[in-house]
N, C-alpha and C positions, 0 to 999 in steps of 0.2 A: 504493500500500500504506500509506503514511504517513497519508493522509486516512482510510482505512478504519479503521486502528488507532486514530487519534485519536478517531473517533466512538465506537468500542468503549470506550476507556478513559474518555471523558467520561461515557458512560452508567453505567459501573461506579462512577465517582466521585461520583455524585449524592448529595446530602445526604439522610439518612433521618430526621432529627429531625422534619421536618414530617409525614412519613407516620406516625411513631409517636405524635405528640402531637395530631393532629387529632381533636377530640372528635366531629366529625360523621362520622368514618370508621365505617361500619357493620361492616365485616369487615376490620380491619387485618391480621390474620394471613393471611387469604386473599390480600389484595393484596400483602403482603410475599412470600408463597410464590410468587406469580406473578412478581414482580420478580426473585426469586432464580433461578427457573427460566430466565427470559430471560437473566440474567447468566451462568448456567452455560453456556447455549448460546453466548453471546458468548465466554466463556472457551475453549470447545472450538474455536471458529473461530480464535482467536488461537493456540492450541496447534498447530493444523494449519499456520498461517502460520509459526510458529517451526520446525516440522519441515521445512517446505518451504525455509526459509532455510538450514537446516543442509545440506540436499541441494544447494542452489545453491552454498553456500560450498565444499563438498567437490568439486563438479563444476568450479568455477572453479579450485580448487587443483590438481586433477588435470590439467586442460587446460593450466594455466600451467606445471606441471612438465614436461609432454610437450613443449611449445613451447620452453621454455628448454633442455631437454636436447638437442633437435634443433639449436637455435641454437648451443649450445656445441660440439656435434659438428661442425657445418659450419664453425665458426670454427677448430677444430683441423685439420680437413681442408684448409681454405684455407691454413693455415700450412704444412702438409706440401706441398701443391701449389706454394706459393710457393718453398719450399726446393728443390723439384725442377724449378723453372722450367717448370711445366705451366700455361701461361697460360689455356688453355681450362678446365681443371679448377679453376684458381684463380678464374676469373670465375664459374663455376657455383656453387662453394662459397660465395663471397663474397655472391652474389646470394641464395642460399638462407639464408645466415646473417642477412642483413638482414631478410628476410621473416619468418623464424622469431623473430628478436629483437623485431621490431615487434609480432608477434602475442603474444609472451610479455609484453612491456611492457603491452600493452592488457589482457591477461588478469590481470596483476598488479594493475592499477588496479581492474578489476571485482572481483577477489578481495578487495582491501582494502576496497572499498565494501561488499561483502556481509558481511565480518567486522564492520564498524562497525554495519551495519544489524542484524545478528544480536545484537550486544551490546545495542543499544537495545531490540530486541524482547524479549530475555530479561529485561532490567530491568523493562520495562513489564509483562511477563507475571507476574513475581514480585509487582509492585505490585498487579496485578489479583487474584492468588490471595490476597494478604494482605487486600485489601478485601472479597473474598467471604467469607473466614473471619470477618472482623469483622462482616459483615452476618449471618452465621449466628448469631454470639453475640448480636447485637442482636435477632434473631428470638427467641432463647431468653429474653432479657430482656423482650421484648414479650409473649411467651406467659405469663411469670410475672406481669406486670402485668395481663394480661387475666384470668388465673385469680383474682387477688386482687379485681379489679373484680367478677367474677361472684360470688365468695364474699360480698363485701360486699353485693352486690345481694340475694342470698338472705337474708342475715342481716337486712338492712333490711326486707325483706318480712315476716319473722317478727316483728320488734320494732316495725314500722311507724314507724321513724325516731324513736321515743320510748321511753325505758326504763320509763315509767309505763303504757304500753299493755298489756303482758302482765298486770301486776298488776290493772289495771282490768278486764280480761277475766275473770280468775279471780274477782274480787269479784262481777262481774256474774253469772257462772255460779253462784257460791255463793248469791247472793240468789235466783236462779231455782230452785235446788234446795230452798232453804228454803220458798219460796212453794209449790212443788210438794208438798213434804211437808205443809205446812199444809192445802192443798186436799185431799190424800188423807186426812189425819187427820179433817178436817172432814166429808168425805163419809162416812167410816167411822162417825164418831160419829152423824151424821144417820141413816144407814141402820140403825144398831143401837139408836137411841133408843127406838123403839116397843117392841121386844122387852124392853128394860131396864125400861120403865115397866110393861109387863104382868107381868114377873117381880116387880117391886117391889109391884105391886097384889096379887098372889097372896099374897105374903109378909105384907102388912098384913092382908089378909082372914083369913089363917090365924091370925095373932096375935090378932086381934079375936075370932075364934071360940073360941079357947082361953080367952080371958079371960071370956067370957060363960058358960062352963061352970063 
């Protein structure tokens, strides 16, 4: 159990800075989410181990108390048999007392070990939960950094990494419009030139006719 738990805690304790700072990471949020899901699964395994250890501690405690109560009972009965000079009953009670007491002593050792193991598991489990919470906070920080990076990328695409570019584009568009207006006006003037000349000619002819009269 200790080796399994050590492997779990070591995986949870992995340093995340490299994951967060690697520029070549194409999808750091996805990778971190995958890592967190795996860590949550490991945490669930440890939680079940802790619950199992609680049950073992309680079972050892119950069996220890049963054995000790029987040992105490046989010891008391042996005392009574000894006072009554009942050698056969004394021998039986004494033998049973030794057996139950040996069982109780063994169960007490196992119970104490299970209590120590439970304390260790609980401590490591709390450390694991803390590290997972810290990783969730780091994920939020990474998401914030990713949002800023995407926003900057969009902004840089608009300004093309130079504050003069948008102004240059507006100036270019303004020149294009002026040129278009010039072409339109020139075309209009060219298309109406003949009619203007004809009108001017009629006016001159009319004036000349009036003068000759």
